[in-house]
py3Dmol code that shows the C-alpha trace and the ligand (Angstrom):
import py3Dmol

protein = """\
ATOM      1  CA  MET A   1      41.626 116.606 160.431  1.00  0.00           C
ATOM      2  CA  LEU A   2      45.016 116.490 162.031  1.00  0.00           C
ATOM      3  CA  LEU A   3      47.594 115.658 159.271  1.00  0.00           C
ATOM      4  CA  ALA A   4      51.217 115.320 159.693  1.00  0.00           C
ATOM      5  CA  GLU A   5      52.060 117.329 156.569  1.00  0.00           C
ATOM      6  CA  HIS A   6      50.233 120.458 157.098  1.00  0.00           C
ATOM      7  CA  GLY A   7      48.542 120.215 160.559  1.00  0.00           C
ATOM      8  CA  TYR A   8      44.967 120.662 161.273  1.00  0.00           C
ATOM      9  CA  GLN A   9      42.609 121.585 158.250  1.00  0.00           C
ATOM     10  CA  SER A  10      39.072 122.583 159.003  1.00  0.00           C
ATOM     11  CA  PRO A  11      36.022 121.077 157.345  1.00  0.00           C
ATOM     12  CA  VAL A  12      34.391 124.532 156.759  1.00  0.00           C
ATOM     13  CA  LEU A  13      37.430 125.689 154.650  1.00  0.00           C
ATOM     14  CA  LEU A  14      38.362 122.193 152.845  1.00  0.00           C
ATOM     15  CA  GLY A  15      35.249 122.562 150.894  1.00  0.00           C
ATOM     16  CA  LEU A  16      36.642 125.689 148.999  1.00  0.00           C
ATOM     17  CA  ASP A  17      38.903 124.348 146.245  1.00  0.00           C
ATOM     18  CA  TRP A  18      40.367 127.625 145.362  1.00  0.00           C
ATOM     19  CA  LEU A  19      41.869 127.890 148.809  1.00  0.00           C
ATOM     20  CA  PHE A  20      44.838 126.497 150.727  1.00  0.00           C
ATOM     21  CA  HIS A  21      44.810 126.575 154.555  1.00  0.00           C
ATOM     22  CA  ALA A  22      46.412 124.798 157.561  1.00  0.00           C
ATOM     23  CA  PHE A  23      46.805 125.277 161.218  1.00  0.00           C
ATOM     24  CA  GLY A  24      50.334 124.463 162.290  1.00  0.00           C
ATOM     25  CA  THR A  25      51.567 121.898 164.682  1.00  0.00           C
ATOM     26  CA  ARG A  26      54.954 120.857 165.891  1.00  0.00           C
ATOM     27  CA  ALA A  27      55.603 118.738 162.948  1.00  0.00           C
ATOM     28  CA  SER A  28      53.748 120.542 160.128  1.00  0.00           C
ATOM     29  CA  GLY A  29      55.314 122.380 157.079  1.00  0.00           C
ATOM     30  CA  LEU A  30      54.317 125.050 154.707  1.00  0.00           C
ATOM     31  CA  PRO A  31      53.954 124.963 150.848  1.00  0.00           C
ATOM     32  CA  PRO A  32      56.450 126.999 149.001  1.00  0.00           C
ATOM     33  CA  TRP A  33      54.539 130.154 148.587  1.00  0.00           C
ATOM     34  CA  PRO A  34      55.461 133.815 149.407  1.00  0.00           C
ATOM     35  CA  LEU A  35      54.474 134.271 152.935  1.00  0.00           C
ATOM     36  CA  ALA A  36      53.150 137.565 154.538  1.00  0.00           C
ATOM     37  CA  THR A  37      53.397 137.938 158.359  1.00  0.00           C
ATOM     38  CA  ALA A  38      53.159 140.526 160.951  1.00  0.00           C
ATOM     39  CA  LYS A  39      54.767 141.690 164.208  1.00  0.00           C
ATOM     40  CA  GLN A  40      51.958 140.423 166.569  1.00  0.00           C
ATOM     41  CA  VAL A  41      51.378 142.389 169.705  1.00  0.00           C
ATOM     42  CA  HIS A  42      47.918 141.109 170.907  1.00  0.00           C
ATOM     43  CA  SER A  43      46.152 144.086 169.366  1.00  0.00           C
ATOM     44  CA  ALA A  44      43.041 144.691 167.254  1.00  0.00           C
ATOM     45  CA  ILE A  45      45.108 145.881 164.225  1.00  0.00           C
ATOM     46  CA  VAL A  46      44.308 144.465 160.974  1.00  0.00           C
ATOM     47  CA  LEU A  47      46.583 145.125 157.829  1.00  0.00           C
ATOM     48  CA  ARG A  48      46.051 144.362 154.095  1.00  0.00           C
ATOM     49  CA  ALA A  49      49.158 142.360 152.986  1.00  0.00           C
ATOM     50  CA  ALA A  50      51.015 143.921 150.266  1.00  0.00           C
ATOM     51  CA  GLY A  51      53.399 141.072 149.461  1.00  0.00           C
ATOM     52  CA  ALA A  52      55.791 138.739 151.193  1.00  0.00           C
ATOM     53  CA  GLY A  53      57.543 139.612 154.423  1.00  0.00           C
ATOM     54  CA  VAL A  54      56.606 141.461 157.660  1.00  0.00           C
ATOM     55  CA  GLN A  55      53.780 143.828 156.782  1.00  0.00           C
ATOM     56  CA  GLY A  56      54.046 145.783 160.171  1.00  0.00           C
ATOM     57  CA  THR A  57      52.534 145.674 163.668  1.00  0.00           C
ATOM     58  CA  ALA A  58      49.293 143.815 163.514  1.00  0.00           C
ATOM     59  CA  ASP A  59      47.353 140.653 164.699  1.00  0.00           C
ATOM     60  CA  GLY A  60      45.279 140.207 161.486  1.00  0.00           C
ATOM     61  CA  LEU A  61      46.162 140.154 157.926  1.00  0.00           C
ATOM     62  CA  ILE A  62      43.790 140.331 155.114  1.00  0.00           C
ATOM     63  CA  SER A  63      44.320 139.583 151.286  1.00  0.00           C
ATOM     64  CA  ASP A  64      42.736 138.837 147.821  1.00  0.00           C
ATOM     65  CA  THR A  65      46.254 138.264 146.198  1.00  0.00           C
ATOM     66  CA  GLU A  66      46.588 134.797 144.415  1.00  0.00           C
ATOM     67  CA  GLY A  67      49.634 132.708 145.417  1.00  0.00           C
ATOM     68  CA  LEU A  68      50.278 134.727 148.667  1.00  0.00           C
ATOM     69  CA  LEU A  69      50.011 132.927 152.078  1.00  0.00           C
ATOM     70  CA  LEU A  70      49.005 134.814 155.248  1.00  0.00           C
ATOM     71  CA  GLY A  71      50.767 133.576 158.467  1.00  0.00           C
ATOM     72  CA  MET A  72      50.093 133.897 162.158  1.00  0.00           C
ATOM     73  CA  LYS A  73      52.099 132.438 164.746  1.00  0.00           C
ATOM     74  CA  THR A  74      50.506 131.074 167.981  1.00  0.00           C
ATOM     75  CA  ALA A  75      51.415 128.874 170.991  1.00  0.00           C
ATOM     76  CA  ASP A  76      48.121 128.826 173.126  1.00  0.00           C
ATOM     77  CA  CYS A  77      46.472 131.987 171.372  1.00  0.00           C
ATOM     78  CA  PHE A  78      43.919 131.057 168.859  1.00  0.00           C
ATOM     79  CA  PRO A  79      44.553 131.074 165.154  1.00  0.00           C
ATOM     80  CA  VAL A  80      41.467 132.221 163.242  1.00  0.00           C
ATOM     81  CA  LEU A  81      41.321 131.835 159.412  1.00  0.00           C
ATOM     82  CA  ILE A  82      38.619 133.387 157.456  1.00  0.00           C
ATOM     83  CA  ALA A  83      37.564 133.008 153.852  1.00  0.00           C
ATOM     84  CA  ASP A  84      35.180 134.827 151.615  1.00  0.00           C
ATOM     85  CA  PRO A  85      34.129 132.742 148.615  1.00  0.00           C
ATOM     86  CA  GLN A  86      31.938 135.507 147.188  1.00  0.00           C
ATOM     87  CA  HIS A  87      35.012 137.879 146.775  1.00  0.00           C
ATOM     88  CA  ARG A  88      37.832 135.404 146.903  1.00  0.00           C
ATOM     89  CA  ALA A  89      39.455 137.006 149.835  1.00  0.00           C
ATOM     90  CA  VAL A  90      41.136 135.636 153.103  1.00  0.00           C
ATOM     91  CA  ALA A  91      42.063 136.738 156.622  1.00  0.00           C
ATOM     92  CA  ALA A  92      44.367 135.212 159.173  1.00  0.00           C
ATOM     93  CA  VAL A  93      44.062 136.349 162.693  1.00  0.00           C
ATOM     94  CA  HIS A  94      45.926 135.852 166.088  1.00  0.00           C
ATOM     95  CA  ALA A  95      43.527 135.917 168.906  1.00  0.00           C
ATOM     96  CA  GLY A  96      44.529 135.589 172.454  1.00  0.00           C
ATOM     97  CA  TRP A  97      42.558 136.828 175.412  1.00  0.00           C
ATOM     98  CA  ARG A  98      43.802 140.363 174.908  1.00  0.00           C
ATOM     99  CA  GLY A  99      43.111 140.187 171.076  1.00  0.00           C
ATOM    100  CA  VAL A 100      39.637 138.755 171.691  1.00  0.00           C
ATOM    101  CA  ALA A 101      38.701 141.214 174.441  1.00  0.00           C
ATOM    102  CA  GLY A 102      39.917 143.934 172.229  1.00  0.00           C
ATOM    103  CA  GLY A 103      37.740 142.904 169.138  1.00  0.00           C
ATOM    104  CA  ILE A 104      40.602 141.380 166.748  1.00  0.00           C
ATOM    105  CA  VAL A 105      37.946 139.037 165.157  1.00  0.00           C
ATOM    106  CA  PRO A 106      35.317 141.616 164.457  1.00  0.00           C
ATOM    107  CA  ALA A 107      37.950 143.987 163.324  1.00  0.00           C
ATOM    108  CA  ALA A 108      39.155 141.513 160.756  1.00  0.00           C
ATOM    109  CA  LEU A 109      35.661 141.059 159.523  1.00  0.00           C
ATOM    110  CA  HIS A 110      35.269 144.964 159.167  1.00  0.00           C
ATOM    111  CA  ALA A 111      38.576 145.131 157.377  1.00  0.00           C
ATOM    112  CA  MET A 112      37.507 142.433 154.777  1.00  0.00           C
ATOM    113  CA  GLY A 113      34.215 144.472 154.281  1.00  0.00           C
ATOM    114  CA  GLN A 114      35.873 147.720 153.813  1.00  0.00           C
ATOM    115  CA  ALA A 115      38.717 146.216 151.450  1.00  0.00           C
ATOM    116  CA  PHE A 116      36.741 143.546 149.459  1.00  0.00           C
ATOM    117  CA  GLY A 117      33.054 144.181 150.203  1.00  0.00           C
ATOM    118  CA  SER A 118      32.925 141.054 152.192  1.00  0.00           C
ATOM    119  CA  ASP A 119      29.652 140.274 153.983  1.00  0.00           C
ATOM    120  CA  ALA A 120      29.483 138.309 157.303  1.00  0.00           C
ATOM    121  CA  PRO A 121      26.727 135.915 156.102  1.00  0.00           C
ATOM    122  CA  ASP A 122      29.127 134.783 153.253  1.00  0.00           C
ATOM    123  CA  LEU A 123      32.110 134.140 155.424  1.00  0.00           C
ATOM    124  CA  HIS A 124      33.617 130.618 156.460  1.00  0.00           C
ATOM    125  CA  VAL A 125      35.593 130.791 159.678  1.00  0.00           C
ATOM    126  CA  ALA A 126      37.847 128.209 161.190  1.00  0.00           C
ATOM    127  CA  VAL A 127      38.927 128.424 164.869  1.00  0.00           C
ATOM    128  CA  GLY A 128      42.140 126.419 165.170  1.00  0.00           C
ATOM    129  CA  PRO A 129      43.936 124.659 168.097  1.00  0.00           C
ATOM    130  CA  GLY A 130      44.502 126.880 171.102  1.00  0.00           C
ATOM    131  CA  ILE A 131      44.439 126.439 174.881  1.00  0.00           C
ATOM    132  CA  GLY A 132      41.067 125.043 175.975  1.00  0.00           C
ATOM    133  CA  PRO A 133      38.933 125.833 179.105  1.00  0.00           C
ATOM    134  CA  CYS A 134      40.529 122.649 180.584  1.00  0.00           C
ATOM    135  CA  CYS A 135      43.766 124.482 181.143  1.00  0.00           C
ATOM    136  CA  PHE A 136      43.017 128.035 180.756  1.00  0.00           C
ATOM    137  CA  GLU A 137      42.259 129.333 184.335  1.00  0.00           C
ATOM    138  CA  VAL A 138      42.265 133.146 184.605  1.00  0.00           C
ATOM    139  CA  GLY A 139      42.242 135.639 187.472  1.00  0.00           C
ATOM    140  CA  PRO A 140      39.345 138.056 188.310  1.00  0.00           C
ATOM    141  CA  GLU A 141      40.816 140.936 186.142  1.00  0.00           C
ATOM    142  CA  VAL A 142      40.937 138.819 182.898  1.00  0.00           C
ATOM    143  CA  ALA A 143      37.611 137.161 183.627  1.00  0.00           C
ATOM    144  CA  LEU A 144      36.031 140.517 183.989  1.00  0.00           C
ATOM    145  CA  GLN A 145      36.980 141.332 180.388  1.00  0.00           C
ATOM    146  CA  PHE A 146      34.555 138.491 179.330  1.00  0.00           C
ATOM    147  CA  GLY A 147      31.693 139.491 181.758  1.00  0.00           C
ATOM    148  CA  GLN A 148      32.635 136.819 184.350  1.00  0.00           C
ATOM    149  CA  GLU A 149      33.466 137.088 187.974  1.00  0.00           C
ATOM    150  CA  GLY A 150      36.340 135.395 190.042  1.00  0.00           C
ATOM    151  CA  ARG A 151      38.829 132.848 188.787  1.00  0.00           C
ATOM    152  CA  VAL A 152      37.226 130.963 185.907  1.00  0.00           C
ATOM    153  CA  HIS A 153      38.233 128.593 183.126  1.00  0.00           C
ATOM    154  CA  LEU A 154      37.926 130.800 180.036  1.00  0.00           C
ATOM    155  CA  ASP A 155      36.805 129.113 176.905  1.00  0.00           C
ATOM    156  CA  LEU A 156      38.288 131.539 174.263  1.00  0.00           C
ATOM    157  CA  GLY A 157      37.174 129.352 171.293  1.00  0.00           C
ATOM    158  CA  GLN A 158      33.674 129.628 172.374  1.00  0.00           C
ATOM    159  CA  GLU A 159      33.998 133.412 172.992  1.00  0.00           C
ATOM    160  CA  ILE A 160      35.363 133.813 169.419  1.00  0.00           C
ATOM    161  CA  ALA A 161      32.456 131.759 168.058  1.00  0.00           C
ATOM    162  CA  ARG A 162      30.066 134.046 169.972  1.00  0.00           C
ATOM    163  CA  GLN A 163      31.625 137.212 168.599  1.00  0.00           C
ATOM    164  CA  LEU A 164      31.166 135.668 165.016  1.00  0.00           C
ATOM    165  CA  ALA A 165      27.593 134.893 165.577  1.00  0.00           C
ATOM    166  CA  ILE A 166      26.915 138.533 166.758  1.00  0.00           C
ATOM    167  CA  CYS A 167      28.836 139.716 163.752  1.00  0.00           C
ATOM    168  CA  GLY A 168      26.331 137.650 161.537  1.00  0.00           C
ATOM    169  CA  VAL A 169      28.526 134.713 160.343  1.00  0.00           C
ATOM    170  CA  PRO A 170      26.227 131.594 160.167  1.00  0.00           C
ATOM    171  CA  GLU A 171      26.977 128.901 162.751  1.00  0.00           C
ATOM    172  CA  THR A 172      27.098 126.317 160.081  1.00  0.00           C
ATOM    173  CA  GLN A 173      30.072 128.220 158.417  1.00  0.00           C
ATOM    174  CA  VAL A 174      32.114 128.347 161.710  1.00  0.00           C
ATOM    175  CA  ASP A 175      34.312 125.460 162.858  1.00  0.00           C
ATOM    176  CA  THR A 176      35.984 125.311 166.140  1.00  0.00           C
ATOM    177  CA  ALA A 177      38.859 122.771 166.321  1.00  0.00           C
ATOM    178  CA  HIS A 178      38.424 121.999 170.041  1.00  0.00           C
ATOM    179  CA  LEU A 179      42.225 120.912 170.208  1.00  0.00           C
ATOM    180  CA  CYS A 180      43.822 121.984 173.367  1.00  0.00           C
ATOM    181  CA  THR A 181      47.497 123.009 172.915  1.00  0.00           C
ATOM    182  CA  PHE A 182      48.463 122.572 176.512  1.00  0.00           C
ATOM    183  CA  CYS A 183      46.689 119.051 176.673  1.00  0.00           C
ATOM    184  CA  ASP A 184      48.680 117.717 173.636  1.00  0.00           C
ATOM    185  CA  PRO A 185      52.564 118.087 174.061  1.00  0.00           C
ATOM    186  CA  GLY A 186      53.044 115.798 171.151  1.00  0.00           C
ATOM    187  CA  ALA A 187      51.215 117.914 168.679  1.00  0.00           C
ATOM    188  CA  PHE A 188      51.417 121.392 169.857  1.00  0.00           C
ATOM    189  CA  HIS A 189      53.750 124.027 171.265  1.00  0.00           C
ATOM    190  CA  SER A 190      52.346 125.674 174.516  1.00  0.00           C
ATOM    191  CA  TYR A 191      53.506 128.888 176.058  1.00  0.00           C
ATOM    192  CA  ARG A 192      51.770 128.119 179.418  1.00  0.00           C
ATOM    193  CA  ARG A 193      53.177 124.607 179.470  1.00  0.00           C
ATOM    194  CA  GLU A 194      56.690 125.407 178.139  1.00  0.00           C
ATOM    195  CA  GLY A 195      57.271 129.079 179.268  1.00  0.00           C
ATOM    196  CA  ALA A 196      59.245 131.650 177.248  1.00  0.00           C
ATOM    197  CA  ALA A 197      61.188 129.000 175.254  1.00  0.00           C
ATOM    198  CA  ALA A 198      58.093 127.557 173.804  1.00  0.00           C
ATOM    199  CA  GLY A 199      58.227 127.293 169.908  1.00  0.00           C
ATOM    200  CA  ARG A 200      55.529 128.743 167.836  1.00  0.00           C
ATOM    201  CA  MET A 201      53.184 127.362 165.225  1.00  0.00           C
ATOM    202  CA  MET A 202      52.490 129.014 162.028  1.00  0.00           C
ATOM    203  CA  SER A 203      48.900 128.905 160.671  1.00  0.00           C
ATOM    204  CA  VAL A 204      48.402 129.903 157.185  1.00  0.00           C
ATOM    205  CA  ILE A 205      45.688 130.681 154.538  1.00  0.00           C
ATOM    206  CA  GLY A 206      45.986 131.873 150.735  1.00  0.00           C
ATOM    207  CA  ILE A 207      44.456 131.844 147.488  1.00  0.00           C
ATOM    208  CA  GLN A 208      45.751 129.195 145.064  1.00  0.00           C
ATOM    209  CA  ALA A 209      46.899 130.769 141.749  1.00  0.00           C
ATOM    210  CA  GLY A 210      44.902 129.936 138.629  1.00  0.00           C
ATOM    211  CA  LYS A 211      42.056 128.108 140.427  1.00  0.00           C
TER     212      LYS A 211
END
"""
ligand_1 = """\
1
ZN
Zn 43.610 121.356 178.009
"""
view = py3Dmol.view(width=600, height=400)
view.addModel(protein, "pdb")
view.setStyle({"model": 0}, {"cartoon": {"style": "trace"}})
view.addModel(ligand_1, "xyz")
view.setStyle({"model": 1}, {"stick": {}})
view.zoomTo()
view.show()
């Protein structure tokens, strides 16, 4: 669902009543919770959030703290939000082609396993709006990172879903928004469309206090 107030909310996460999540758009706002963020560098580094503010250099944050939002900024890269209903834990991931090729999504699952005992079959994962295969043509050197040859239209959302399946997350618990940030200037910022001046959208996930 694409809503004015909070942006896109995914059906695989909306069913969890202890959770708040939202994928940012140009127009969306955030609830007034403490927000943990990271200095994002297209890495496969995942940190456990200790509280509000910048946690350090990372492209994934995990937490089991009530009332704390984890936030990741994107504009064409894919925001990925993860919830573990068994252990009441969450993760927010920034996944561009470098991060996906480097394994940021499996790294987040691994970090949740280490920190909270999370198992892949329990996880609910939402892949938010990002640049679609319609608009993401890449050269041979990037294509090679994904086992393809020549200039190709890369479907990063599908690649993320493929990695989740390999990790053991059930297909029925994965939702891919299929919303292209480049195709919809009214709703989304796009780095490829707008260049270095492009804005960023904040996607967030957190555990509601007292639920
Ligand atoms: Zn597109």
